[in-house]
C-alpha positions as CSV (number, residue, x, y, z in Angstrom):
1,M,90.1,280.8,80.0
2,D,92.2,283.3,77.6
3,A,94.1,282.6,74.6
4,D,97.7,282.4,76.3
5,S,96.3,280.1,78.9
6,T,98.4,276.9,77.2
7,A,101.3,278.6,78.3
8,R,100.7,278.7,81.9
9,P,99.2,276.2,84.4
10,L,95.2,276.3,84.8
11,T,94.0,278.2,87.4
12,S,90.9,277.3,89.7
13,D,89.1,279.9,87.8
14,D,90.1,278.5,84.4
15,V,88.6,275.0,85.5
16,S,85.5,276.8,86.5
17,E,85.3,278.2,83.2
18,L,86.0,275.1,81.1
19,V,83.7,272.5,83.0
20,P,80.3,274.0,81.9
21,L,81.8,274.3,78.4
22,L,82.6,270.9,78.1
23,L,79.5,269.6,79.9
24,A,77.3,271.7,77.5
25,E,79.1,270.2,74.5
26,V,78.7,266.5,75.6
27,K,75.0,267.5,76.5
28,Q,74.2,268.8,73.0
29,A,76.1,266.0,71.4
30,F,73.8,263.5,73.0
31,A,70.8,265.5,72.3
32,S,71.5,265.5,68.5
33,S,70.1,263.2,65.9
34,R,73.5,261.5,65.8
35,W,72.6,259.8,69.1
36,A,68.8,259.2,68.4
37,L,69.7,255.6,68.0
38,I,67.3,253.0,66.8
39,N,66.5,250.7,69.5
40,S,67.6,247.6,67.4
41,G,68.9,245.6,70.4
42,T,72.0,244.9,68.3
43,E,75.7,244.5,70.0
44,R,76.9,247.9,68.4
45,V,73.9,249.8,69.7
46,K,74.3,248.5,73.1
47,W,77.8,249.2,72.8
48,L,77.3,252.8,72.0
49,V,74.6,253.5,74.5
50,Y,76.5,252.1,77.3
51,A,79.8,254.1,76.2
52,G,77.5,257.1,76.0
53,A,76.3,256.4,79.7
54,A,79.6,256.0,80.9
55,L,80.5,259.2,79.7
56,S,77.5,260.8,81.1
57,H,78.4,259.3,84.3
58,C,82.2,260.9,84.1
59,C,80.3,264.4,83.1
60,R,78.1,264.2,86.1
61,L,80.8,263.3,88.6
62,L,82.8,266.1,87.3
63,A,79.9,268.6,87.5
64,E,79.6,267.7,91.3
65,M,83.3,267.9,92.0
66,E,83.1,271.4,90.4
67,T,80.2,272.3,92.9
68,A,82.2,270.9,95.9
69,G,85.3,272.5,95.1
70,R,83.5,276.1,94.8
71,A,82.4,275.2,98.2
72,D,85.5,274.3,99.7
73,Q,84.5,270.7,100.4
74,E,87.5,269.1,100.4
75,M,86.8,265.5,101.3
76,A,83.9,265.8,98.9
77,V,86.2,266.6,96.0
78,R,88.6,263.6,97.0
79,L,85.8,260.9,97.0
80,L,84.1,262.2,93.7
81,G,87.7,262.3,92.4
82,R,88.2,258.6,93.1
83,A,84.9,257.8,91.6
84,H,85.8,259.7,88.6
85,L,89.0,258.0,88.0
86,E,87.0,254.7,88.2
87,A,84.2,255.9,86.1
88,W,86.9,257.0,83.5
89,V,88.4,253.9,83.3
90,V,85.1,252.0,82.9
91,C,84.2,254.4,80.0
92,L,87.7,253.9,78.2
93,Y,87.0,250.2,78.7
94,I,83.7,250.1,77.0
95,R,84.8,252.4,74.4
96,F,87.7,250.4,73.2
97,G,86.6,247.2,74.2
98,E,83.3,247.6,72.4
99,Y,80.6,244.8,73.2
100,P,82.9,242.0,74.6
101,A,84.0,244.8,77.3
102,L,80.3,245.4,77.9
103,E,79.7,241.7,78.6
104,R,82.6,241.5,81.0
105,L,81.1,244.3,82.9
106,G,77.4,242.6,82.8
107,Q,79.2,239.4,84.1
108,A,80.8,241.3,86.9
109,E,77.6,243.2,87.8
110,L,75.8,239.7,87.9
111,R,78.4,238.7,90.2
112,H,77.7,241.4,92.5
113,L,74.2,241.0,92.5
114,I,74.6,237.2,93.2
115,G,76.7,238.4,96.3
116,L,74.3,240.9,97.5
117,Q,71.1,238.0,97.5
118,Q,73.3,235.7,99.3
119,E,74.2,238.3,102.0
120,A,70.8,239.5,102.4
121,D,69.3,236.0,102.4
122,A,72.3,235.3,105.0
123,I,71.3,238.0,107.4
124,D,67.8,237.3,107.2
125,A,68.3,233.8,108.3
126,M,70.8,234.8,111.0
127,L,68.4,237.5,112.3
128,A,65.4,234.8,112.3
129,A,67.7,232.2,114.4
130,D,68.5,235.0,116.7
131,R,65.1,235.9,117.1
132,K,64.0,232.4,117.7
133,E,66.6,231.9,120.3
134,A,66.3,234.9,122.4
135,R,62.6,234.6,122.7
136,R,63.3,230.6,123.8
137,R,65.7,232.4,126.4
138,R,62.9,234.9,127.4
139,K,60.4,232.6,127.8
140,K,62.7,230.6,130.2
141,V,63.5,233.6,132.1
142,E,59.9,234.8,132.3
143,K,59.0,231.5,133.7
144,A,61.6,231.4,136.1
145,N,60.4,235.1,137.2
146,V,57.0,233.9,138.0
147,G,58.3,231.4,140.3
148,I,60.5,234.1,142.0
149,A,57.6,236.5,142.1
150,R,55.3,233.6,143.9
151,W,57.9,232.7,146.3
152,N,58.7,236.7,147.1
153,A,54.4,237.3,147.7
154,A,54.7,233.8,150.0
155,N,57.6,234.8,151.9
156,P,57.1,238.6,152.7
157,N,59.2,238.4,155.7
158,E,62.1,237.2,153.6
159,G,64.2,239.4,151.7
160,A,62.9,239.9,148.1
161,K,64.6,237.8,145.6
162,P,65.4,239.8,142.5
163,L,64.0,239.0,139.2
164,H,66.1,237.9,136.3
165,E,67.0,240.3,133.6
166,L,64.8,239.7,130.5
167,P,67.2,238.7,127.5
168,H,66.9,241.6,124.5
169,V,65.3,240.0,121.4
170,P,66.4,241.7,118.2
171,Q,64.0,244.1,116.6
172,L,65.9,244.6,113.3
173,K,63.6,244.4,110.4
174,P,64.7,241.4,107.8
175,V,66.5,242.7,104.6
176,S,64.2,241.0,102.6
177,L,65.9,241.8,99.1
178,D,64.8,240.0,96.0
179,L,66.9,240.3,93.3
180,S,66.0,237.5,91.1
181,E,64.5,239.3,88.2
182,A,67.6,241.5,87.8
183,I,69.9,238.6,88.0
184,A,67.7,236.7,85.5
185,G,68.0,239.4,83.3
186,F,71.5,239.0,82.6
187,G,70.3,235.7,80.8
188,P,72.9,232.9,80.1
189,L,75.9,235.3,81.4
190,A,78.3,233.7,83.8
191,A,79.0,235.5,86.8
192,Q,82.7,236.8,86.7
193,E,84.8,239.3,88.8
194,L,86.1,241.9,87.0
195,T,88.4,244.8,89.0
196,V,89.2,248.1,88.5
197,S,93.3,246.7,88.5
198,E,92.0,244.3,85.8
199,M,90.7,246.8,83.4
200,V,93.7,249.1,84.1
201,D,96.0,246.5,82.8
202,T,93.7,245.7,80.0
203,L,93.9,249.2,78.8
204,T,97.6,249.3,79.1
205,K,97.6,246.1,76.6
206,W,95.0,247.9,74.3
207,G,96.2,251.5,74.0
208,P,99.3,251.0,71.7
209,T,97.3,248.6,69.4
210,R,94.2,250.4,69.5
211,G,95.7,254.0,69.1
212,F,94.3,255.7,72.4
213,A,97.7,255.5,74.6
214,T,101.3,254.5,74.3
215,E,101.7,254.7,78.2
216,S,101.1,252.1,81.1
217,F,97.9,252.9,83.0
218,R,99.2,251.3,86.1
219,T,100.1,254.5,87.5
220,L,96.7,255.5,87.4
221,Y,95.6,252.8,89.7
222,F,98.1,253.6,92.2
223,Y,96.6,257.2,92.2
224,Y,93.1,255.2,92.4
225,R,94.5,253.5,95.7
226,L,96.1,256.6,96.9
227,L,92.9,258.4,97.0
228,S,91.3,255.7,99.0
229,G,93.7,256.3,102.0
230,L,93.2,260.4,101.4
231,G,89.5,260.4,102.0
232,T,87.4,257.5,100.7
233,H,88.2,255.2,103.8
234,A,88.5,256.6,107.5
235,S,92.2,255.4,107.6
236,M,94.9,256.8,110.2
237,T,96.0,258.7,107.3
238,V,92.9,260.6,107.0
239,L,92.4,260.7,111.1
240,D,95.8,261.9,111.7
241,Q,94.8,265.0,109.6
242,Y,92.8,266.1,112.6
243,V,95.3,265.7,115.3
244,P,98.5,268.1,115.6
245,T,101.4,266.3,115.5
246,R,103.9,269.0,117.2
247,P,105.3,266.9,120.5
248,S,106.3,270.8,122.0
249,D,102.4,271.3,122.3
250,S,101.4,271.1,126.1
251,F,97.6,269.8,125.1
252,V,96.4,268.0,122.4
253,R,93.1,269.1,120.5
254,V,91.3,267.3,117.9
255,R,91.2,270.0,114.7
256,A,87.7,270.8,113.2
257,A,89.2,270.7,109.5
258,P,91.9,268.4,108.3
259,S,95.4,270.1,108.4
260,L,96.7,268.4,105.1
261,G,96.6,270.9,102.3
262,T,93.9,270.7,99.7
263,A,94.0,268.4,96.5
264,A,90.8,269.7,95.2
265,D,92.3,271.9,92.5
266,Q,94.6,269.2,91.3
267,L,91.8,266.7,91.2
268,R,89.4,268.9,89.4
269,C,91.8,269.7,86.6
270,T,92.7,266.1,86.2
271,A,88.9,264.9,86.1
272,L,88.5,267.9,83.6
273,Y,91.1,266.7,81.3
274,A,90.1,262.9,81.7
275,T,86.4,263.9,80.9
276,A,87.5,265.7,77.8
277,Y,89.7,262.9,77.0
278,A,87.0,260.4,76.8
279,A,84.4,262.7,74.9
280,G,86.7,262.9,72.1
281,F,86.8,259.3,71.6
282,V,83.1,258.5,72.5
283,L,81.5,261.1,70.7
284,G,84.1,260.9,67.9
285,A,83.4,257.1,67.4
286,H,79.7,258.5,66.4
287,G,80.8,261.2,64.2
288,C,80.3,264.0,66.6
289,D,82.7,267.2,66.6
290,T,84.1,268.1,70.0
291,P,86.0,271.3,69.8
292,V,86.0,272.2,73.3
293,A,87.1,268.7,74.6
294,D,89.7,269.0,72.1
295,R,90.7,272.3,73.3
296,I,91.0,271.1,76.7
297,E,92.9,267.9,75.8
298,A,95.5,270.2,73.7
299,T,95.9,272.4,76.6
300,L,96.3,270.0,79.3
301,Y,98.1,267.0,77.1
302,P,101.0,265.4,79.0
303,N,104.6,266.9,77.6
304,P,106.7,263.2,77.5
305,A,109.7,265.2,77.5
306,D,109.4,266.2,81.3
307,R,109.7,262.1,81.7
308,S,107.0,262.7,84.6
309,A,103.6,261.9,85.6
310,W,101.1,264.3,84.2
311,S,100.4,267.7,85.8
312,P,98.1,270.7,84.7
313,G,99.3,273.1,82.7
314,T,102.0,271.3,80.4
315,R,102.4,272.2,77.0
316,P,100.5,270.4,74.2
317,V,102.3,267.9,71.9
318,K,101.3,268.5,68.3
319,G,100.8,265.1,66.4
320,R,99.6,263.2,69.4
321,P,97.8,260.0,68.6
322,R,94.2,260.2,68.5
């Protein structure tokens, strides 16, 4: 990225240049002696480790968004963009909520695992009951068919009676899932739901008091939901992109590619900014310098004078809270 790039919106090439620099900076920080944490099991160590892990996950998603973007894989970028936004919210939630936030995430994971176990057990019970009932009906039909076959053999001059079709016996394998060890690993934690919406509202509350934001995160949650309808789920909005809508056409043909314009560049740039923003706080909390992350954030920091949502290329605001 050239020296004058802060005066213009970032191009796709600018983003491609900055992504590997940011990823290398984060990788180097985690490989440094500062992040060789003594495995003491203290709340602080656990907090730092998981905050770092959350940042690494953001970096991995950003890297794959970049790969997908260069390959013109629009839907993959949209899917990864939504996943990145959620990962970023989790990263900030851990960073500024510290160990109590980590416990809340543990409670949510525990709830998820218990739900999976209950659903797997229910599926196995259903399959077993279905197979038992199908075998019972099959034996009954087989017995009836034996009688029909005997009658047909004893009455060759009569029209042969058709045999009954044998009922299908389900062949699906049981899930056979055992998460008891993973569930027990959470110890005395109580299972409790934690939604992205709840984390967003919590970050909004923490922002001014903990010095990382002055605006609501609720708009970000709106974009998170919007991305669901643009690629994550096969909604009517997504399917309509493959169907021409001009009423003047004599024939309707299904498109091989979506007709809606690309969102890849915007999503890649947003993910770049968000990752740099998180890196400054996560790595900075452990004394690491982040010149690349700081430069990216300064380049893309939103200008409040615009009174609008953040967009790539807005001029930096000096003296922003860090």
